[in-house]
C-alpha positions, -999 to 999 in steps of 0.1 A, spaced: 106 -719 -171 112 -713 -138 144 -702 -121 152 -699 -84 182 -673 -79 200 -667 -53 215 -632 -44 250 -632 -17 233 -607 3 206 -615 37 208 -656 38 169 -665 32 161 -689 55 154 -731 45 121 -727 52 115 -703 22 143 -716 1 124 -755 7 92 -736 -5 103 -721 -35 124 -749 -50 101 -770 -59 85 -749 -82 120 -740 -100 136 -762 -129 169 -746 -117 189 -731 -91 211 -704 -103 240 -688 -78 253 -650 -82 284 -651 -70 289 -659 -35 247 -667 -35 265 -707 -39 282 -705 -5 244 -698 10 230 -726 -15 256 -752 -4 249 -741 35 209 -749 30 220 -785 17 214 -777 -22 241 -774 -51 233 -746 -77 230 -755 -114 251 -722 -123 269 -700 -103 274 -667 -126 300 -633 -112 330 -617 -115 342 -647 -84 350 -621 -59 329 -638 -31 328 -672 -43 345 -690 -13 373 -718 -18 351 -746 0 322 -735 -24 347 -737 -58 357 -774 -48 322 -785 -44 312 -775 -73 316 -788 -104 335 -770 -125 316 -764 -155 287 -750 -137 313 -721 -128 309 -693 -153 331 -661 -148 319 -626 -157 338 -600 -157 318 -570 -167 323 -545 -142 288 -525 -155 264 -548 -140 261 -564 -103 263 -604 -100 229 -606 -96 224 -586 -132 243 -609 -145 221 -642 -133 192 -624 -146 205 -620 -182 218 -655 -176 182 -667 -171 167 -644 -198 194 -655 -219 188 -690 -213 147 -692 -218 132 -686 -182 102 -666 -178 98 -668 -143 124 -659 -117 124 -660 -78 151 -637 -64 158 -647 -26 191 -631 -9 187 -598 -20 179 -579 13 191 -568 43 226 -554 45 237 -521 31 211 -498 21 226 -486 -12 227 -527 -25 191 -534 -12 182 -500 -36 205 -516 -63 186 -551 -62 149 -535 -69 167 -519 -96 162 -549 -112 124 -550 -115 125 -518 -130 151 -535 -153 138 -564 -164 109 -565 -148 89 -561 -186 108 -589 -199 100 -616 -173 81 -625 -142 105 -613 -111 99 -616 -79 125 -603 -52 113 -624 -21 121 -625 9 103 -635 47 81 -605 50 73 -595 10 74 -609 -28 79 -573 -45 69 -577 -80 72 -544 -108 34 -541 -122 35 -537 -158 5 -530 -164 -15 -544 -141 -9 -574 -114 -30 -591 -91 -24 -598 -52 -31 -626 -36 -37 -632 2 -63 -636 36 -79 -602 42 -57 -576 64 -25 -591 38 -2 -561 41 2 -545 4 26 -515 0 24 -498 -34 60 -474 -40 67 -456 -71 102 -454 -91 99 -419 -101 65 -408 -114 37 -428 -124 0 -418 -137 -28 -438 -137 -25 -454 -105 -58 -476 -100 -65 -502 -71 -99 -527 -67 -96 -549 -35 -79 -526 -10 -91 -512 15 -78 -479 8 -85 -476 -31 -68 -453 -56 -88 -444 -87 -60 -432 -120 -41 -416 -88 -6 -397 -97 25 -409 -76 55 -400 -69 87 -416 -52 71 -411 -16 53 -424 12 24 -424 -2 8 -459 -10 26 -478 21 8 -502 44 -21 -505 24 -41 -540 27 -65 -566 11 -98 -560 22 -114 -585 -5 -92 -610 -29 -79 -607 -49 -68 -572 -54 -62 -555 -83 -35 -527 -91 -29 -513 -121 -6 -485 -136 -9 -466 -165 25 -455 -167 58 -454 -151 73 -475 -129 55 -490 -97 69 -514 -70 40 -539 -59 50 -555 -20 26 -582 -22 30 -591 23 35 -622 35 18 -620 66 -15 -601 80 -15 -574 99 -49 -556 99 -48 -519 112 -72 -511 134 
């Protein structure tokens, strides 16, 4: 099953949500993400979080049985929403509203890919990228010239690619700029990693190098 998870970050465009919504079996809002869902003309199936950012207008608009308070101070509202989805059997999650704003929040949102990315297929999707953890191997589809970045979260060993303009073969990557702004040269491209946490930023636009 697939869920569309809406975080309480920078509001996604109506076009992006309209693209992702038809494939989703449920819309899950992380706390104030419910206000974003309502603003886009939808109603969340579940709202979960400590509810400190959920507006009074949203509380009135959403049936009370769909609102679940989770006061665990050791988890972010996005983590609570993801944990709920996994418990309910959702194995594919598209997360929107998790980019922009404070750098610490943005990095914390990326960390959910490392924490949960081997339990389910999880993507953070915004206007520019669909971001996921490379759990062993991943396929990258898109037109020739589509931007692709690889970012190691700590040491990664045995990183290999196929179909990118600048290939890697059994490379060792650290948390650095190496791997940023590659591009698809032959579709579909392939990325694999033997060990470590490697994030794949699959671009949603074409920008070939000169």
